[in-house]
C-alpha positions as CSV (number, residue, x, y, z in Angstrom):
1,M,-6.7,10.6,-36.0
2,Q,-7.5,8.2,-33.1
3,K,-8.1,11.2,-30.8
4,I,-10.8,12.5,-33.1
5,I,-12.5,9.1,-33.3
6,T,-12.3,8.8,-29.5
7,L,-13.6,12.3,-29.1
8,K,-16.7,11.4,-31.2
9,E,-17.3,7.8,-30.1
10,V,-16.7,8.1,-26.4
11,F,-17.4,11.8,-25.6
12,G,-19.9,12.6,-28.3
13,F,-18.2,15.7,-29.6
14,D,-17.3,16.6,-33.2
15,S,-14.6,19.1,-32.4
16,F,-12.5,20.3,-29.5
17,R,-13.2,23.5,-27.5
18,N,-10.7,26.3,-27.6
19,G,-7.3,25.2,-26.2
20,Q,-8.2,21.6,-25.6
21,E,-6.5,20.0,-28.6
22,E,-3.1,21.7,-27.9
23,I,-3.3,20.5,-24.3
24,I,-4.4,17.0,-25.3
25,D,-1.5,16.8,-27.8
26,A,1.0,17.8,-25.1
27,V,-0.4,15.0,-22.8
28,I,-0.3,12.5,-25.6
29,D,3.3,13.5,-26.3
30,G,4.2,12.6,-22.7
31,K,4.8,16.2,-21.5
32,N,4.2,17.2,-18.0
33,V,1.4,19.8,-18.2
34,L,-0.2,22.4,-16.0
35,A,-3.4,23.8,-17.6
36,I,-5.5,26.6,-16.3
37,M,-8.7,26.8,-18.2
38,P,-11.9,28.8,-17.9
39,T,-14.7,27.3,-15.8
40,G,-16.7,25.0,-18.2
41,G,-13.7,24.9,-20.7
42,G,-13.6,21.1,-20.7
43,K,-10.5,20.4,-18.7
44,S,-11.4,16.9,-17.7
45,L,-11.5,15.8,-21.4
46,C,-7.8,16.9,-21.5
47,Y,-6.7,14.1,-19.3
48,Q,-9.6,11.6,-19.9
49,L,-9.1,11.3,-23.7
50,P,-5.3,10.7,-23.5
51,A,-5.9,8.2,-20.8
52,L,-8.1,6.2,-23.1
53,L,-5.4,6.2,-25.9
54,R,-2.5,4.8,-23.8
55,P,-1.8,1.5,-22.2
56,G,-2.2,1.0,-18.5
57,I,-4.2,2.9,-16.0
58,S,-4.4,6.7,-15.3
59,L,-4.6,7.8,-11.7
60,V,-6.8,10.9,-11.3
61,I,-6.4,12.7,-8.0
62,S,-9.5,14.8,-7.3
63,P,-10.7,16.4,-4.0
64,L,-14.4,16.4,-4.7
65,I,-16.4,13.3,-4.3
66,A,-19.4,14.7,-6.2
67,L,-17.1,15.6,-9.2
68,M,-15.6,12.1,-9.1
69,R,-19.0,10.5,-9.1
70,D,-20.2,12.6,-11.9
71,Q,-17.2,11.9,-14.1
72,V,-17.2,8.2,-13.3
73,R,-20.9,8.0,-14.1
74,S,-20.5,9.7,-17.5
75,L,-17.5,7.6,-18.4
76,V,-19.2,4.3,-17.4
77,Q,-22.3,5.3,-19.5
78,A,-19.9,5.8,-22.4
79,G,-18.5,2.3,-21.9
80,V,-15.2,3.1,-20.2
81,S,-14.0,1.0,-17.3
82,V,-13.4,3.5,-14.5
83,A,-13.9,3.7,-10.7
84,A,-13.4,6.1,-7.8
85,L,-12.0,5.4,-4.3
86,H,-13.1,7.9,-1.7
87,S,-14.4,8.0,1.9
88,Q,-18.0,7.2,0.9
89,N,-17.3,3.8,-0.7
90,T,-18.6,0.8,1.1
91,D,-16.2,-2.1,1.9
92,D,-17.7,-4.1,-0.9
93,E,-17.3,-1.3,-3.4
94,I,-13.6,-0.9,-2.4
95,E,-12.9,-4.6,-2.7
96,L,-14.5,-4.7,-6.2
97,I,-12.5,-1.7,-7.3
98,L,-9.3,-3.2,-6.0
99,E,-10.1,-6.5,-7.7
100,K,-10.7,-4.7,-11.0
101,G,-7.4,-2.8,-10.6
102,R,-5.5,-6.1,-9.9
103,N,-7.1,-7.6,-13.0
104,N,-6.1,-4.7,-15.2
105,E,-9.8,-3.9,-15.9
106,L,-9.6,-0.2,-15.2
107,K,-8.5,2.6,-17.6
108,M,-8.9,5.3,-14.9
109,L,-9.0,5.3,-11.2
110,Y,-10.1,8.4,-9.4
111,V,-8.9,8.9,-5.8
112,A,-9.2,11.5,-3.1
113,P,-5.8,13.0,-2.1
114,E,-6.1,11.4,1.3
115,R,-5.6,8.0,-0.3
116,L,-2.0,9.0,-1.0
117,G,-1.4,8.8,2.8
118,S,-2.4,5.1,3.0
119,R,0.4,2.6,2.9
120,S,-2.0,-0.1,1.7
121,F,-3.1,2.1,-1.2
122,I,0.5,2.9,-2.2
123,N,1.3,-0.8,-2.1
124,F,-1.7,-1.5,-4.3
125,I,-0.9,1.2,-6.8
126,K,2.7,0.0,-7.1
127,R,1.4,-3.3,-8.6
128,L,-0.6,-1.5,-11.3
129,N,0.6,-0.3,-14.7
130,V,0.1,3.4,-13.9
131,S,1.0,5.4,-17.0
132,L,-0.3,8.9,-16.0
133,I,-1.1,10.8,-12.9
134,A,-3.7,13.6,-13.4
135,V,-4.3,16.1,-10.7
136,D,-7.8,17.7,-11.0
137,E,-8.6,20.9,-9.2
138,A,-4.8,21.6,-9.0
139,H,-5.4,24.9,-7.2
140,C,-5.9,22.8,-4.1
141,V,-2.2,21.9,-4.1
142,S,-1.2,25.4,-3.2
143,Q,-0.6,25.8,0.5
144,W,-1.6,29.4,0.2
145,G,-5.2,28.6,-0.8
146,C,-8.2,28.0,1.5
147,D,-8.8,24.6,-0.3
148,F,-5.3,23.2,0.5
149,R,-5.3,19.6,1.5
150,P,-2.0,18.4,3.1
151,D,-2.1,15.0,1.4
152,Y,-1.5,16.7,-1.9
153,L,2.1,17.1,-0.7
154,K,2.4,13.3,-1.2
155,I,2.0,13.5,-5.0
156,G,5.8,13.9,-5.3
157,L,6.4,10.8,-3.2
158,L,3.9,8.9,-5.2
159,R,5.7,9.9,-8.4
160,K,9.0,8.8,-6.9
161,T,7.5,5.5,-5.8
162,L,6.1,4.8,-9.3
163,G,9.1,6.0,-11.2
164,D,9.3,8.9,-13.7
165,I,5.6,8.9,-14.6
166,Q,4.0,11.7,-16.5
167,I,2.1,14.1,-14.3
168,V,-0.5,16.6,-15.6
169,A,-2.5,19.1,-13.5
170,F,-5.6,21.0,-14.3
171,T,-7.6,23.8,-12.7
172,A,-10.3,26.2,-13.7
173,T,-10.7,29.9,-13.2
174,A,-13.8,31.9,-13.7
175,D,-13.6,34.0,-16.8
């Protein structure tokens, strides 16, 4: 029932799109998930909504700064405490985000995969209560694809560093 209330109050929807509820239930149940959904199918909701229902912070690994900015903007407008760390942050923005993280004031932290190669970031993340790792645009993990980013290979190391944390991955495909 809480997921329906959150769906309406935070995201403004009365019902789920096709396939979303089953994926959200699997995430809420603590299962590791790989979801491939049609473009425009609402994949981000499938990790954002469960992140709001659990304690701690959810780490969202995303390769696209514009996508991170758009999602952060929408969530902040809905009253969610969320931030993004990427190469276009100013030093002041980074310090504010790190402070919010240290003070347990964030529900979600979006990061570019390159952050996973930073020892200082890993040390920072180890001090947080990370309860979920969500990989957005998961097709970029494949070494066979043109969008491959080598830092995605560090997701496994991150999971080992943080313990047996749930990991979910989402990607879209044109229908």
